[in-house]
MARVEX-341031 format. One record per residue (C-alpha): z, y, x. Coordinates in pm, whole numbers, plus 50000, padded with zeros to 5 digits. Each point is the difference from the previous one (the first is absolute). Layout:
BEGIN
ketor c3=Z, c2=Y, c1=X .
...
! end
This chain:
BEGIN
ketor c3=49965, c2=50011, c1=50010 .
ketor c3=49955, c2=50315, c1=50137 .
ketor c3=50223, c2=50277, c1=50027 .
ketor c3=50029, c2=50305, c1=49764 .
ketor c3=49763, c2=50238, c1=50103 .
ketor c3=49787, c2=49830, c1=50217 .
ketor c3=49747, c2=49848, c1=49732 .
ketor c3=49676, c2=50297, c1=49984 .
ketor c3=49937, c2=49921, c1=49656 .
ketor c3=50346, c2=50143, c1=49850 .
ketor c3=49950, c2=50299, c1=49804 .
ketor c3=50224, c2=50203, c1=50233 .
ketor c3=49817, c2=49908, c1=50299 .
ketor c3=50132, c2=49885, c1=50330 .
ketor c3=50290, c2=50137, c1=50141 .
ketor c3=50101, c2=49921, c1=50378 .
ketor c3=50253, c2=49710, c1=50093 .
ketor c3=50131, c2=49867, c1=50331 .
ketor c3=49807, c2=49685, c1=49904 .
ketor c3=49661, c2=50203, c1=49973 .
ketor c3=50072, c2=50160, c1=50338 .
ketor c3=50120, c2=49664, c1=50146 .
ketor c3=49640, c2=49834, c1=49842 .
ketor c3=49807, c2=50279, c1=50171 .
ketor c3=50141, c2=50063, c1=50343 .
ketor c3=50159, c2=49667, c1=50092 .
ketor c3=50344, c2=50178, c1=50070 .
ketor c3=50324, c2=49880, c1=49864 .
ketor c3=50153, c2=50354, c1=50124 .
ketor c3=49889, c2=50297, c1=49793 .
ketor c3=50142, c2=50223, c1=50329 .
ketor c3=49703, c2=49788, c1=50232 .
ketor c3=49687, c2=50097, c1=49816 .
ketor c3=49826, c2=50233, c1=50175 .
ketor c3=49658, c2=49988, c1=49831 .
ketor c3=49941, c2=49926, c1=49598 .
ketor c3=49687, c2=50044, c1=49855 .
ketor c3=50061, c2=49982, c1=49605 .
ketor c3=49598, c2=50115, c1=49864 .
ketor c3=49889, c2=49948, c1=49659 .
ketor c3=50290, c2=49768, c1=49855 .
ketor c3=50062, c2=50217, c1=49715 .
ketor c3=50350, c2=50105, c1=50108 .
ketor c3=50161, c2=50254, c1=49783 .
ketor c3=50354, c2=50042, c1=50158 .
ketor c3=50065, c2=49967, c1=50351 .
ketor c3=50334, c2=49823, c1=49947 .
ketor c3=50163, c2=49927, c1=50338 .
ketor c3=49749, c2=50103, c1=50191 .
ketor c3=50253, c2=50278, c1=50175 .
ketor c3=50192, c2=49691, c1=50130 .
ketor c3=49728, c2=49984, c1=50258 .
ketor c3=50151, c2=50218, c1=50274 .
ketor c3=49803, c2=49914, c1=50219 .
ketor c3=49678, c2=50048, c1=49824 .
ketor c3=49767, c2=50202, c1=50261 .
ketor c3=49626, c2=49955, c1=49817 .
ketor c3=49965, c2=49953, c1=49618 .
ketor c3=49701, c2=49979, c1=49746 .
ketor c3=50074, c2=49987, c1=49607 .
ketor c3=49629, c2=50094, c1=49926 .
ketor c3=49849, c2=49900, c1=49717 .
ketor c3=50317, c2=49947, c1=49769 .
ketor c3=50145, c2=50218, c1=49721 .
ketor c3=50297, c2=50195, c1=50126 .
ketor c3=50138, c2=50303, c1=49879 .
ketor c3=50265, c2=50078, c1=50217 .
ketor c3=50135, c2=49897, c1=50330 .
ketor c3=50345, c2=50047, c1=49972 .
ketor c3=50111, c2=49680, c1=50225 .
ketor c3=49806, c2=50128, c1=50296 .
ketor c3=50238, c2=50298, c1=50094 .
ketor c3=50218, c2=49738, c1=50204 .
ketor c3=49727, c2=49921, c1=50215 .
ketor c3=50090, c2=50196, c1=50288 .
ketor c3=49706, c2=49817, c1=50261 .
ketor c3=49715, c2=50009, c1=49776 .
ketor c3=49702, c2=50163, c1=50178 .
ketor c3=49728, c2=49864, c1=49792 .
ketor c3=49936, c2=49999, c1=49634 .
ketor c3=49737, c2=49916, c1=49763 .
ketor c3=50054, c2=50107, c1=49639 .
ketor c3=49618, c2=50054, c1=49886 .
ketor c3=49901, c2=49907, c1=49678 .
ketor c3=50332, c2=50035, c1=49782 .
ketor c3=50119, c2=50197, c1=49746 .
ketor c3=50269, c2=50188, c1=50182 .
ketor c3=50056, c2=50385, c1=49912 .
ketor c3=50281, c2=50058, c1=50252 .
ketor c3=50080, c2=49930, c1=50393 .
ketor c3=50376, c2=50135, c1=50009 .
ketor c3=50110, c2=49677, c1=50113 .
ketor c3=49813, c2=50024, c1=50319 .
ketor c3=50136, c2=50322, c1=50113 .
ketor c3=50283, c2=49766, c1=50146 .
ketor c3=49749, c2=49794, c1=50187 .
ketor c3=50063, c2=50215, c1=50341 .
ketor c3=49769, c2=49772, c1=50208 .
ketor c3=49665, c2=50004, c1=49778 .
ketor c3=49666, c2=50091, c1=50181 .
ketor c3=49761, c2=49912, c1=49751 .
ketor c3=49945, c2=50009, c1=49635 .
ketor c3=49765, c2=49925, c1=49759 .
ketor c3=50062, c2=50084, c1=49631 .
ketor c3=49644, c2=49989, c1=49890 .
ketor c3=49935, c2=49910, c1=49659 .
ketor c3=50285, c2=50077, c1=49851 .
ketor c3=50116, c2=50290, c1=49716 .
ketor c3=50114, c2=50271, c1=50244 .
ketor c3=49893, c2=50316, c1=49825 .
ketor c3=50106, c2=50316, c1=50199 .
ketor c3=50055, c2=50040, c1=50360 .
ketor c3=50342, c2=50092, c1=49921 .
ketor c3=50080, c2=49597, c1=49964 .
ketor c3=49956, c2=49999, c1=50357 .
ketor c3=50270, c2=50254, c1=50089 .
ketor c3=50234, c2=49717, c1=50078 .
ketor c3=49805, c2=49891, c1=50302 .
ketor c3=50063, c2=50288, c1=50192 .
ketor c3=50300, c2=49876, c1=50133 .
ketor c3=49826, c2=49755, c1=50173 .
ketor c3=49937, c2=50113, c1=50309 .
ketor c3=49816, c2=49680, c1=50176 .
ketor c3=49707, c2=50002, c1=49710 .
ketor c3=49735, c2=50041, c1=50150 .
ketor c3=49730, c2=49826, c1=49729 .
ketor c3=49971, c2=50033, c1=49647 .
ketor c3=49762, c2=49905, c1=49782 .
ketor c3=49946, c2=50122, c1=49624 .
ketor c3=49646, c2=49876, c1=49946 .
ketor c3=49777, c2=49685, c1=50085 .
ketor c3=49610, c2=50097, c1=49917 .
ketor c3=49919, c2=49645, c1=50122 .
ketor c3=50264, c2=49834, c1=49776 .
ketor c3=49933, c2=50240, c1=49758 .
ketor c3=50335, c2=50090, c1=49960 .
ketor c3=50174, c2=50348, c1=49964 .
ketor c3=50272, c2=50222, c1=49841 .
ketor c3=49957, c2=50253, c1=49747 .
ketor c3=50131, c2=50301, c1=50265 .
ketor c3=49664, c2=49888, c1=50177 .
ketor c3=49789, c2=50136, c1=49673 .
ketor c3=50107, c2=50352, c1=50182 .
ketor c3=49723, c2=50135, c1=50247 .
ketor c3=50288, c2=50163, c1=50249 .
ketor c3=50257, c2=49692, c1=49953 .
ketor c3=49916, c2=49911, c1=50369 .
ketor c3=50102, c2=50382, c1=50122 .
ketor c3=50316, c2=49949, c1=49818 .
ketor c3=50071, c2=49669, c1=50087 .
ketor c3=49996, c2=50112, c1=50354 .
ketor c3=50202, c2=50308, c1=49957 .
ketor c3=50257, c2=49816, c1=49843 .
ketor c3=50024, c2=49762, c1=50280 .
ketor c3=49903, c2=50155, c1=50330 .
ketor c3=50090, c2=49697, c1=50185 .
ketor c3=49700, c2=49750, c1=49890 .
ketor c3=49752, c2=49905, c1=50219 .
ketor c3=49761, c2=49835, c1=49760 .
ketor c3=49945, c2=50033, c1=49629 .
ketor c3=49799, c2=49794, c1=49798 .
ketor c3=49837, c2=49840, c1=50335 .
ketor c3=49908, c2=50348, c1=50154 .
ketor c3=50160, c2=50120, c1=50277 .
ketor c3=50169, c2=50349, c1=49941 .
ketor c3=50135, c2=50069, c1=50354 .
ketor c3=49926, c2=49897, c1=50393 .
ketor c3=49701, c2=49892, c1=50121 .
ketor c3=49722, c2=49963, c1=49783 .
ketor c3=50124, c2=50176, c1=49697 .
ketor c3=49757, c2=50295, c1=50074 .
ketor c3=49702, c2=49787, c1=49912 .
ketor c3=50160, c2=49928, c1=49646 .
ketor c3=50075, c2=50333, c1=49944 .
ketor c3=49605, c2=50079, c1=50065 .
ketor c3=49926, c2=49739, c1=49751 .
ketor c3=50235, c2=50148, c1=49716 .
ketor c3=49805, c2=50364, c1=50065 .
ketor c3=49669, c2=49840, c1=49992 .
ketor c3=50095, c2=49798, c1=49663 .
ketor c3=50132, c2=50334, c1=49860 .
ketor c3=49705, c2=50213, c1=50118 .
ketor c3=49793, c2=49773, c1=49815 .
ketor c3=50174, c2=49995, c1=49668 .
ketor c3=49814, c2=50240, c1=49742 .
ketor c3=50217, c2=50341, c1=49973 .
ketor c3=50063, c2=50164, c1=49689 .
ketor c3=50068, c2=50347, c1=50129 .
ketor c3=49744, c2=50278, c1=49953 .
ketor c3=49906, c2=50038, c1=50365 .
ketor c3=49703, c2=50103, c1=50137 .
ketor c3=49739, c2=49664, c1=49924 .
ketor c3=49910, c2=49814, c1=50351 .
ketor c3=49615, c2=50041, c1=50093 .
ketor c3=49816, c2=49696, c1=49873 .
ketor c3=49906, c2=49766, c1=50308 .
ketor c3=49682, c2=50031, c1=50140 .
ketor c3=49766, c2=49706, c1=50097 .
ketor c3=49940, c2=50041, c1=50374 .
ketor c3=49652, c2=49786, c1=50011 .
ketor c3=49712, c2=50049, c1=49820 .
ketor c3=49933, c2=49852, c1=49648 .
ketor c3=49865, c2=49648, c1=50053 .
ketor c3=50152, c2=49932, c1=50321 .
ketor c3=50176, c2=49724, c1=49893 .
ketor c3=49699, c2=49840, c1=49764 .
ketor c3=49890, c2=49661, c1=50122 .
ketor c3=49648, c2=50029, c1=50130 .
ketor c3=49739, c2=49892, c1=49798 .
ketor c3=49905, c2=49609, c1=50129 .
ketor c3=49696, c2=50019, c1=50194 .
ketor c3=49721, c2=49802, c1=49885 .
ketor c3=49934, c2=49644, c1=50124 .
ketor c3=49646, c2=50079, c1=50131 .
ketor c3=50126, c2=50131, c1=50325 .
ketor c3=50127, c2=49689, c1=50067 .
ketor c3=49683, c2=49801, c1=49845 .
ketor c3=49798, c2=50188, c1=50257 .
ketor c3=50262, c2=49934, c1=50313 .
ketor c3=49967, c2=49621, c1=49907 .
ketor c3=49600, c2=50035, c1=49996 .
ketor c3=49982, c2=50154, c1=50326 .
ketor c3=50230, c2=49753, c1=50129 .
ketor c3=49798, c2=49723, c1=49879 .
ketor c3=49665, c2=50173, c1=50139 .
ketor c3=50145, c2=49985, c1=50332 .
ketor c3=50146, c2=49685, c1=50023 .
ketor c3=49617, c2=49864, c1=49892 .
ketor c3=49859, c2=50209, c1=50280 .
ketor c3=50259, c2=49862, c1=50269 .
ketor c3=49847, c2=49665, c1=49864 .
ketor c3=49660, c2=50089, c1=50021 .
ketor c3=50060, c2=50138, c1=50354 .
ketor c3=50197, c2=49653, c1=50109 .
ketor c3=49700, c2=49798, c1=49889 .
ketor c3=49733, c2=50215, c1=50161 .
ketor c3=50216, c2=49982, c1=50351 .
ketor c3=49952, c2=49614, c1=49919 .
ketor c3=49646, c2=50007, c1=50042 .
ketor c3=49974, c2=50200, c1=50222 .
ketor c3=50224, c2=49746, c1=50252 .
ketor c3=49822, c2=49711, c1=49893 .
ketor c3=49639, c2=50169, c1=50075 .
ketor c3=50088, c2=50106, c1=50318 .
ketor c3=50172, c2=49672, c1=50091 .
ketor c3=49701, c2=49801, c1=49892 .
ketor c3=49791, c2=50249, c1=50222 .
ketor c3=50195, c2=49989, c1=50317 .
ketor c3=49991, c2=49608, c1=49938 .
ketor c3=49696, c2=49781, c1=50200 .
ketor c3=49812, c2=49788, c1=49714 .
ketor c3=50142, c2=49655, c1=50008 .
ketor c3=50267, c2=50082, c1=50192 .
ketor c3=50355, c2=49863, c1=49864 .
ketor c3=50247, c2=50219, c1=49897 .
ketor c3=50311, c2=49761, c1=50097 .
ketor c3=50171, c2=49918, c1=50347 .
ketor c3=50200, c2=49730, c1=50140 .
ketor c3=50235, c2=50000, c1=50219 .
! end
């Protein structure tokens, strides 16, 4: 018989229990668990996860979590992935002083203010709120300026949504963003930019008309004529040699020699 809360088909979803953790890690002491992957299990409650005090790497993506309360006791946690859940707040993570990388894409975070609780995490360098490849985002990402607001709110970040914002390579990302912004249609009634003009004459890129096959046919004919002339000259030369040999040989003289 399965322990209560470990059956995926239950109406209240799956809860984390010591038995479930031991099943996925093989560890009997919860404090010994360092890495834990519980992706896509239908989790709705973190249960006893807060007892894994040595946990450093945790993947809870693809579940149905609405709160992260038990994570507040995980002071050694450095990497956390809670993408594709139903989170509306991240307050418990304020106590995770060792956190360096956080993925919360695909949740219900509606305003940058819900990230204020992360401001005290001095080691936090990577934050993902949107993942275009996985088609995951948050409501706050609908604001075109969210990127700049997050950067101002959490100045210690080095990477936002996979793009480097400080350090080596950040200038390239900034240049790409500036180019994208310049290409967006402007609604302001400013001076209209001149229309682009072609730099080559009309028809320059048009395909050249296909040449008539008569040229190729004429070339083949000339080649055949030349080849025939060569055959004729070869035959004439052979005849001349035969006549010369006959003229130089005395009558009745055999042309064979015995050694």
